[in-house]
C-alpha positions as CSV (number, residue, x, y, z in Angstrom):
1,M,-44.6,-52.1,91.7
2,P,-42.6,-50.2,94.0
3,R,-39.3,-48.8,94.5
4,T,-38.6,-50.3,97.7
5,D,-34.9,-49.2,98.2
6,V,-32.8,-49.3,101.4
7,D,-32.5,-46.5,103.1
8,A,-28.8,-45.6,103.5
9,S,-29.5,-43.1,106.2
10,E,-30.2,-46.8,108.2
11,F,-26.2,-47.5,108.9
12,L,-24.6,-44.4,108.1
13,S,-22.4,-42.8,110.8
14,K,-24.0,-39.1,111.9
15,S,-20.0,-38.5,113.7
16,P,-16.9,-37.1,111.3
17,P,-14.5,-40.2,111.5
18,P,-11.1,-39.9,112.8
19,A,-8.2,-37.9,111.3
20,D,-6.2,-41.3,111.2
21,A,-9.6,-44.0,110.2
22,P,-8.7,-45.5,107.1
23,R,-11.3,-44.8,104.3
24,I,-13.2,-47.5,102.9
25,A,-15.5,-48.0,99.8
26,V,-18.3,-50.2,100.3
27,V,-20.0,-51.1,97.4
28,V,-23.6,-52.6,97.3
29,S,-26.4,-51.9,95.1
30,L,-29.6,-50.8,97.4
31,W,-31.9,-51.4,94.7
32,F,-32.7,-54.2,92.6
33,P,-35.7,-54.5,89.7
34,G,-37.7,-57.4,91.6
35,M,-36.9,-55.9,95.1
36,N,-39.5,-56.7,97.5
37,I,-40.0,-55.9,101.2
38,D,-38.3,-59.0,102.8
39,S,-35.0,-58.3,100.0
40,R,-35.1,-55.1,101.3
41,D,-35.1,-56.1,105.0
42,L,-31.9,-58.2,103.9
43,M,-29.7,-56.0,102.1
44,A,-30.3,-52.9,104.9
45,M,-29.1,-56.0,107.9
46,L,-26.3,-56.4,105.9
47,T,-25.0,-53.4,104.7
48,S,-24.9,-52.5,108.1
49,I,-23.4,-55.3,109.1
50,A,-20.5,-54.4,106.5
51,F,-20.1,-51.0,108.3
52,D,-20.3,-52.3,111.9
53,A,-17.7,-54.5,110.8
54,V,-15.6,-51.5,108.9
55,Q,-16.4,-49.2,111.7
56,Q,-14.9,-51.8,114.5
57,A,-11.9,-52.9,112.1
58,G,-10.9,-49.1,112.9
59,G,-12.1,-48.0,109.6
60,Y,-14.6,-45.7,108.3
61,P,-16.8,-47.0,105.5
62,V,-18.2,-44.6,102.6
63,L,-21.2,-46.2,100.5
64,V,-21.0,-46.4,97.1
65,D,-24.7,-47.0,95.6
66,S,-24.3,-48.8,92.7
67,S,-27.4,-49.2,91.9
68,V,-27.8,-45.5,91.1
69,P,-25.2,-44.4,87.8
70,T,-23.1,-41.9,88.7
71,P,-19.5,-42.9,87.6
72,E,-17.6,-39.9,88.1
73,L,-19.1,-39.1,91.5
74,T,-17.8,-43.5,92.4
75,E,-14.8,-42.8,90.7
76,K,-13.9,-39.3,93.2
77,I,-15.2,-41.4,96.0
78,V,-12.7,-45.0,94.9
79,D,-10.1,-42.2,94.2
80,E,-10.6,-41.0,97.9
81,C,-10.7,-44.2,99.6
82,D,-8.1,-46.2,101.0
83,G,-9.8,-49.7,100.2
84,I,-12.7,-51.4,99.0
85,L,-15.2,-53.6,99.8
86,F,-18.3,-55.0,97.2
87,L,-21.0,-56.6,99.0
88,G,-22.2,-59.5,96.5
89,G,-25.0,-62.0,95.8
90,G,-24.8,-64.8,93.4
91,D,-24.6,-62.8,90.3
92,V,-20.6,-62.4,91.9
93,D,-18.0,-64.9,91.2
94,A,-16.1,-65.3,94.7
95,S,-12.5,-66.5,93.2
């Protein structure tokens, strides 16, 4: 089965952030085993909603794709951010 990754360009901002905008790392898996077109579309929609919400609150969302194993890059991004938003699913304990 071919991969059906979410295309991050669908929701990434095209303009630079305001100088005073807090940078918020949005952690999401843009691909997972067994992902089909329906789950891909749902993931893209939910990620887009999260990015819009961060921007409407005055923040600048920064994508951290947890499906790509890049610990050094992820650590650098998170260190440069002012907050972290984890987008989860059924396997994330909300407590």
